[in-house]
C-alpha positions in Angstrom: -12.3 26.0 -7.5 -9.1 27.9 -8.4 -5.7 26.6 -7.5 -2.7 24.7 -8.7 -3.9 21.5 -10.6 -1.2 18.9 -10.7 -0.9 15.3 -11.9 -0.7 13.4 -8.6 -1.2 9.6 -9.3 -0.1 7.9 -12.5 -2.3 5.4 -14.3 -0.4 2.2 -13.1 -0.7 3.4 -9.5 -4.5 4.0 -9.9 -5.1 0.7 -11.7 -3.1 -1.1 -9.0 -5.2 0.5 -6.3 -8.6 -0.3 -7.7 -7.6 -3.8 -8.9 -6.4 -4.5 -5.4 -9.6 -3.3 -3.9 -11.7 -5.6 -6.1 -9.4 -8.6 -5.7 -9.2 -8.3 -1.9 -13.0 -8.1 -1.7 -13.2 -11.2 -3.8 -10.5 -13.0 -1.7 -12.5 -12.3 1.5 -15.7 -13.5 -0.1 -14.3 -16.7 -1.5 -12.2 -17.5 1.5 -15.1 -17.1 3.9 -17.4 -19.1 1.7 -15.0 -22.0 1.2 -16.0 -25.1 -0.6 -15.5 -25.1 -4.4 -14.8 -21.3 -4.2 -11.4 -22.1 -2.7 -10.1 -22.8 -6.2 -10.9 -19.2 -7.2 -9.6 -18.1 -3.8 -6.2 -19.5 -4.7 -6.2 -17.9 -8.2 -7.2 -14.5 -6.7 -4.4 -14.8 -4.1 -1.9 -15.3 -6.9 -3.2 -12.2 -8.7 -2.9 -10.2 -5.5 0.7 -11.4 -5.0 1.4 -10.2 -8.6 -0.1 -6.8 -7.9 1.9 -6.5 -4.7 5.1 -7.4 -6.6 4.3 -4.8 -9.2 3.7 -2.1 -6.6 7.0 -2.9 -4.8 8.9 -2.4 -8.0 6.8 0.6 -9.0 7.7 2.1 -5.6 11.2 2.5 -7.0 10.6 3.0 -10.8 7.2 4.7 -10.8 6.4 8.4 -11.0 7.2 11.0 -8.3 4.5 10.5 -5.8 4.3 6.7 -6.1 7.9 6.3 -5.1 8.7 5.1 -1.6 11.5 7.6 -1.3 8.9 10.4 -1.6 6.5 9.4 1.2 8.4 7.0 3.5 10.0 9.5 5.9 10.3 7.9 9.3 8.6 8.5 12.7 9.8 12.1 12.9 7.6 13.1 10.0 4.6 11.4 11.6 5.1 13.5 14.7 5.4 16.6 12.6 2.2 15.7 10.9 0.3 15.2 14.1 1.5 18.5 15.4 0.4 20.2 12.2 4.0 21.0 11.0 4.0 18.8 7.9 3.1 20.2 4.5 3.6 18.1 1.4 2.0 16.4 -1.7 0.9 12.8 -2.0 0.7 10.5 0.9 0.9 12.2 4.2 3.1 10.5 6.9 0.1 8.7 8.5 -1.1 7.7 5.1 2.4 6.3 4.3 2.2 4.2 7.5 -1.2 2.9 6.3 0.1 2.0 2.8 3.2 0.2 4.2 1.0 -1.7 6.7 -1.5 -2.8 4.1 1.3 -3.9 1.6 3.1 -5.8 4.3 0.0 -7.6 5.6 -1.3 -8.4 2.2 2.1 -9.7 1.2 2.4 -11.9 4.3 -1.1 -13.2 3.8 -0.4 -14.1 0.2 2.8 -15.9 1.0 1.2 -17.9 3.7 -1.6 -18.9 1.3 1.0 -20.4 -1.1 1.6 -23.3 1.4 -1.7 -23.4 3.2 -4.4 -26.0 3.0 -8.1 -26.1 4.0 -7.7 -29.7 5.1 -10.4 -30.8 2.6 -9.5 -30.4 -1.1 -7.5 -27.2 -1.5 -3.7 -26.9 -1.2 -1.6 -23.9 -2.1 0.7 -24.2 -5.1 3.8 -24.5 -3.0 2.3 -26.8 -0.4 4.5 -29.7 -1.4 7.7 -27.6 -0.9 7.3 -27.4 2.9 6.9 -29.8 5.7 3.4 -30.8 7.0 4.1 -28.9 10.2 5.0 -25.8 8.4 1.9 -26.0 6.2 -0.3 -26.5 9.2 1.2 -23.5 10.9 0.8 -21.4 7.8 -2.8 -22.5 7.4 -3.7 -21.5 10.9 -2.0 -18.2 10.7 -3.6 -17.5 7.2 -7.0 -18.1 8.7 -6.3 -15.9 11.8 -4.8 -13.1 9.8 -8.0 -12.4 7.9 -9.4 -10.6 10.9 -6.3 -8.4 11.3 -6.5 -7.6 7.6 -10.2 -6.8 7.8 -9.6 -4.4 10.7 -6.8 -2.6 8.9 -8.8 -2.3 5.7 -11.8 -0.9 7.6 -9.6 1.6 9.4 -8.1 2.6 6.0 -11.5 3.1 4.5 -12.7 5.1 7.5 -9.6 7.4 7.4 -10.2 8.0 3.7 -13.8 8.9 4.2 -12.9 11.2 7.2 -10.3 13.1 5.1 -12.6 13.4 2.1 -15.9 14.4 3.9 -14.8 15.9 7.2 -11.4 17.4 6.5 -12.5 18.4 3.0 -9.3 16.9 1.5 -10.8 14.7 -1.2 -8.6 11.5 -1.4 -10.9 9.5 -3.7 -11.1 11.8 -6.7 -7.4 12.0 -7.4 -7.2 8.2 -7.3 -9.8 8.1 -10.0 -8.7 11.0 -12.2 -5.0 11.2 -11.3 -5.3 15.0 -10.7 -5.6 17.1 -7.6 -6.0 20.9 -7.1 -3.8 22.4 -4.4 -3.4 25.7 -2.8 0.4 25.3 -2.9 1.5 27.1 -6.1 5.0 25.5 -5.8 3.7 21.9 -6.1 4.6 20.2 -9.4 3.1 17.4 -11.3 4.5 13.9 -11.0 7.2 12.9 -13.5 8.8 9.6 -14.4 7.3 6.1 -14.5 7.3 5.7 -18.2 6.7 2.6 -20.4 10.1 1.1 -19.7 9.5 1.3 -15.9 6.1 -0.3 -16.4 7.5 -3.2 -18.5 10.1 -3.9 -15.8 7.6 -3.9 -13.0 5.1 -6.0 -15.0 7.9 -8.5 -15.9 8.9 -8.9 -12.3 5.3 -9.3 -11.2 4.8 -12.0 -13.9 7.9 -13.8 -12.8 6.8 -13.7 -9.2 3.4 -15.2 -10.0 5.1 -17.9 -12.1 7.4 -18.9 -9.3 4.6 -18.7 -6.7 2.4 -21.0 -8.8 5.1 -23.7 -8.6 7.1 -22.8 -11.7 10.4 -23.9 -10.1 9.0 -27.1 -8.6 9.8 -30.4 -10.3 6.9 -31.8 -12.4 4.8 -34.5 -10.7 5.7 -38.1 -11.6 3.7 -39.5 -14.6 0.8 -41.8 -13.9 1.6 -45.6 -14.1 0.9 -47.2 -17.5 -2.6 -48.7 -17.9 -2.8 -52.2 -16.7 0.1 -52.0 -14.3 -2.0 -51.1 -11.2 -4.2 -53.9 -9.8 -7.9 -53.2 -9.9 -8.8 -54.9 -6.7 
């Protein structure tokens, strides 16, 4: 196929996308299974939160088509797209809404999980920082949100498959290879998002995970010395 082959998605964006796919699938599996898998569910949730923090920073420091300023355009652009008046590169306006919805829902679910409990053995790393009423509310909402997230994820997958196989606009290959061939000869490859930007985004993500894992909480009191607690 002839055309204008451009670099569309940078490596960090692609790695973030596929790591999020894997971790979200594991989060669903471990959360629905419960039991001893809840320990891993909590760890996966922290990893997802780190990925989200990275993507939020990368949305400002990453390469051209990964930046929010490039694809977040407002409701007018969505209407233009529906009417067939929109022409651009990267996320289309409806795709941008999907991206923002997924990021927002995943972020909310991750934050709720930090203070949630399964009422058996698992407690989120920041459980002790909130009241019991708040933790109970967060736990209920965390459990209910899984069905909303599941519906949005399925809708996102169906839309991707529709564009790829029905509209013949392959959205999967560019997220694997980073490149896309376009008919628009004026389209240019993505620029920016170098090593300094990556280090900044990674550092912020690591700091967020550290705080979310209780890094700012006071250490627990030491256990009493042996022999000071009655054995009866």
